[in-house]
C-alpha positions in Angstrom: 120.5 74.1 177.2 118.9 71.1 175.9 117.1 69.1 178.4 114.6 66.2 178.6 112.0 66.4 180.9 112.9 68.0 184.2 111.7 67.7 187.9 110.4 71.0 189.4 111.8 71.3 192.8 110.7 74.6 193.8 108.5 77.5 192.5 108.1 81.3 193.4 106.1 83.4 191.1 108.1 83.5 187.8 111.2 81.8 189.3 111.3 78.0 189.3 114.3 75.5 190.2 114.2 72.3 188.3 116.6 69.1 188.7 118.4 68.0 185.8 117.6 64.6 184.8 120.7 63.7 183.2 122.6 64.9 186.2 121.4 64.3 189.8 123.5 66.9 191.3 122.3 69.6 188.6 119.8 72.3 189.4 118.5 74.7 186.8 117.1 78.1 187.9 114.4 79.4 185.3 113.0 82.9 185.5 110.1 84.0 183.0 110.5 80.6 181.0 114.4 81.6 180.5 117.3 79.7 181.7 118.8 82.1 184.4 121.5 79.9 186.1 122.7 76.5 186.5 124.6 75.0 189.5 125.9 71.6 190.1 125.7 70.9 193.8 128.5 68.0 193.6 130.9 70.0 191.6 132.1 73.7 192.8 133.7 74.1 189.2 131.3 72.9 186.9 129.9 75.8 184.4 127.0 74.6 182.3 126.4 77.6 180.2 128.8 78.1 177.3 128.6 82.0 177.4 129.5 81.8 180.9 132.6 79.5 180.3 133.5 82.1 177.4 133.4 85.1 180.0 135.7 83.2 182.3 138.0 82.9 179.5 138.2 86.5 179.0 138.6 87.0 183.0 141.3 84.8 182.9 143.1 86.3 179.9 142.8 89.8 181.5 144.1 88.6 185.0 140.7 90.1 186.5 140.4 88.8 190.3 138.0 91.6 191.7 134.8 91.3 189.9 131.7 93.0 190.0 128.9 91.0 188.9 125.7 93.0 187.6 122.9 90.1 187.6 124.3 86.8 188.7 121.0 84.6 189.5 122.5 81.9 191.5 126.1 83.3 191.2 127.2 80.3 189.2 130.2 82.4 187.5 131.4 84.0 190.9 131.4 80.8 192.8 133.3 78.8 189.9 135.7 81.4 190.0 136.2 81.6 193.7 136.5 77.7 193.7 139.5 78.2 191.2 141.0 81.2 193.1 140.4 81.5 196.6 142.0 84.7 197.1 139.6 86.4 194.1 136.9 88.6 195.4 133.3 88.9 193.7 130.3 91.2 194.4 126.9 90.0 193.0 124.0 92.6 192.3 120.6 91.5 191.9 117.6 93.4 191.7 115.2 91.0 193.1 116.0 89.6 196.7 113.9 86.5 195.9 116.5 85.2 193.6 118.9 85.0 196.4 116.5 83.4 198.7 115.7 80.6 196.4 119.3 80.0 195.3 120.1 79.5 199.2 117.0 77.3 199.5 117.8 75.1 196.4 121.0 75.9 194.5 123.7 75.5 197.3 124.4 79.4 197.6 126.1 79.8 201.1 128.0 82.6 203.0 131.7 82.3 201.9 134.7 84.5 201.9 135.3 86.5 198.8 131.5 86.5 197.7 129.2 89.4 198.6 125.7 89.7 197.6 123.7 93.1 197.2 120.1 93.7 196.2 119.6 96.7 194.1 120.0 98.3 190.5 123.3 97.3 189.0 124.1 100.8 187.6 123.3 102.5 190.8 125.6 100.1 192.5 128.5 100.9 190.1 128.0 104.3 190.4 128.9 104.2 194.3 131.7 102.3 193.9 135.3 104.2 194.0 137.5 104.8 191.0 139.6 101.7 189.9 138.0 99.6 192.7 137.4 96.7 190.5 139.3 94.8 187.9 136.2 93.9 185.9 132.3 94.2 185.7 130.5 91.4 184.2 126.9 92.4 183.1 124.6 89.4 182.8 121.3 91.0 183.5 118.1 90.7 181.3 114.3 91.7 181.4 112.8 89.2 179.3 115.4 88.2 176.6 117.1 91.7 176.4 119.6 93.7 178.5 117.9 96.7 180.3 118.6 99.6 178.1 119.8 101.8 181.0 122.6 99.4 181.8 124.0 99.4 178.4 124.1 103.3 177.3 127.3 105.0 176.3 126.9 107.0 179.5 126.7 103.5 181.5 129.9 102.5 180.1 131.6 105.5 180.8 130.8 105.0 184.4 131.8 101.2 184.3 135.1 102.4 182.9 135.8 104.7 185.8 135.4 101.7 188.1 136.9 98.7 186.2 139.6 98.5 183.2 137.4 95.6 181.8 133.4 95.4 181.3 132.0 92.1 179.6 128.2 92.1 178.6 126.2 88.8 177.9 123.9 89.6 175.0 121.1 87.4 173.3 120.5 88.7 170.1 119.0 87.8 166.7 120.4 87.3 163.4 122.3 90.5 162.3 123.0 91.6 165.9 121.3 94.7 166.2 121.5 94.9 170.0 125.0 93.6 170.0 126.2 96.2 167.4 124.6 99.1 169.6 126.2 97.7 172.9 129.7 97.3 171.2 129.2 101.0 169.9 128.9 101.9 173.5 131.5 99.8 174.8 133.8 101.5 172.2 133.5 104.9 173.3 134.6 104.1 176.8 137.4 101.4 176.0 139.8 101.4 173.4 139.6 97.7 173.0 136.3 96.0 171.9 135.8 92.5 171.0 133.4 89.5 171.5 133.2 85.6 171.6 130.4 84.2 169.4 129.3 80.4 168.6 129.1 81.3 164.9 125.3 80.6 164.9 123.8 82.3 162.1 120.3 82.4 163.9 121.8 84.4 166.6 121.9 83.5 170.2 124.4 84.6 172.9 127.4 86.9 172.7 130.1 88.0 175.1 131.1 91.3 174.4 134.0 93.2 176.2 135.6 96.3 176.3 139.0 96.8 177.8 141.6 99.6 178.4 144.3 97.1 177.9 143.8 94.3 175.0 143.5 90.9 176.5 146.1 88.2 175.4 144.1 87.6 172.2 146.0 84.9 171.0 145.5 82.5 174.2 142.0 83.6 174.4 141.1 82.7 170.8 142.8 79.4 171.2 141.0 78.7 174.5 137.7 79.3 173.3 138.0 77.4 170.1 138.9 74.5 172.5 135.7 74.9 174.7 133.1 72.1 174.6 131.2 74.8 172.6 133.6 76.4 170.5 133.4 80.4 170.2 135.0 82.6 167.6 136.9 85.8 168.4 135.2 88.9 167.0 137.1 92.0 166.7 135.7 95.7 166.8 135.4 95.7 162.8 132.9 92.7 163.1 130.6 94.4 165.4 130.3 97.6 163.6 127.4 99.2 162.0 125.3 100.7 164.9 125.2 103.9 167.1 125.5 103.6 170.6 122.2 104.1 172.9 122.2 107.2 174.8 120.7 107.8 178.4 117.8 110.0 176.9 116.3 107.1 174.8 116.8 104.5 177.5 
């Protein structure tokens, strides 16, 4: 997110909340100098980050209403989805309790029906869920700029597929997509349909990868992604081939 100089609102170790100088009600949560979450305190339906808008499109195309979010920071995606559909249900898992605490203090996070917050390791939390207990899992967790390896092995995706027929992964990658290709290979071992959304930038950046038991409505999804304020291209499994899946023994 390109910004001019921001006003620091709060700091807790590597966590920092900044006020957006171009949007008075905008608050940005940063962690280890990376943008982690953006909330508009005056607009419950605003999604600033393009990759979260793309993830929302995939969830909508798959009619997913019971969503387990592994990593969620200030719960931006969950809160927007709840604002759009009050009957949807969202569980957000964060490893660090301080993330929720700073979000409550400065990013408008409140108790509300349909939103459950839990602290712990995402994969362990998924393992405790019953079969088919969710419509989708959204994985948006990072250590530095990379998804924690143990969350995206072939064995992890097998566990996710037991719980939900759709799993989405936000990947920040370099040119050539080495991580994204390995993650797509893992998804393909658990789900019959694997695809992604990408900006088209050759230098790398965010990709939303997803695996689904039943293919989402690709036509409307592709059209909606192309019409986003940050247009995205639909990638199919063949575009993402070329790597082996990561395994638990190497995680």
